[in-house]
N, C-alpha and C positions, 0 to 999 in steps of 0.2 A: 479666286476666294475660295474654293471646296479644298484645296491644296494648302493654303496657309491654315484654314482650321484645323485641317488633318495634324499638320506639323505642331499647334499650338497646344494639342487637345492631349498629346503622348507625354507632355512635361512632368519630370518628378518633380517633385514637391524638395526646398533647398536643405530642410532637416532629415528626410529621408536619404538625400546624398550624404549629407552627414553624419548619420548615423552608420551609412555602411561603409563610407573611409574607415570613421572611427572603430570598428569593428577589424577591417582588412588591417590597418597598422597595430592594432591590438595583436593579432593573429603574428604578423610579422616581427612585431619584436619580441615576442612569447619566444618564436622558435626561433632567434637569432640572439635569445640572449644565454645559451648554453654555449655559446661556442665564443660569445664576447665573454663570457667569464672564464673559457678555460683558458683563452690566450691571455687575458691578464694576469690569471694565476699566478706565483713561481713555486714549480716545482720542489718536493720537500727534498731535502739531502737525503742519500740513502747512508743510513747509520750503522747497515750491517756487512760492511766491506771488510773481511779479513779475520770477522770474530769468530770464533768455534767454541759451543757451549760446551764447559766438561758436566756438567749434570742435568738434570733434566729440568726443563724449562715449564714444564705442565704442571699445571696448579693440583694441588694435593686434593682429592674428592672428601668434602664434609662425612663427620659423623653422622649415621642417619638417626634421628629423635623420633622418641613418641611420644605422644602428648596424652599427657594424664590428665584422669578429670580431677578439680580441687577435693580433698578428703578433708572433712568436721573434726 
């Protein structure tokens, strides 16, 4: 009788068990989502093959502007 009472007293409630399983599933899906997205995406085509730039492709710097107060 005492052994049965000891086993019955240590049960977790169903709600706690469901919450723990939900948290574990959330972490597993979150960790695996990056791998799933990477596996499902199509790699972009490389468009730079054989292209040689003859001019500088760096953007030109903008001229410096000063802020002047409104004059009446």
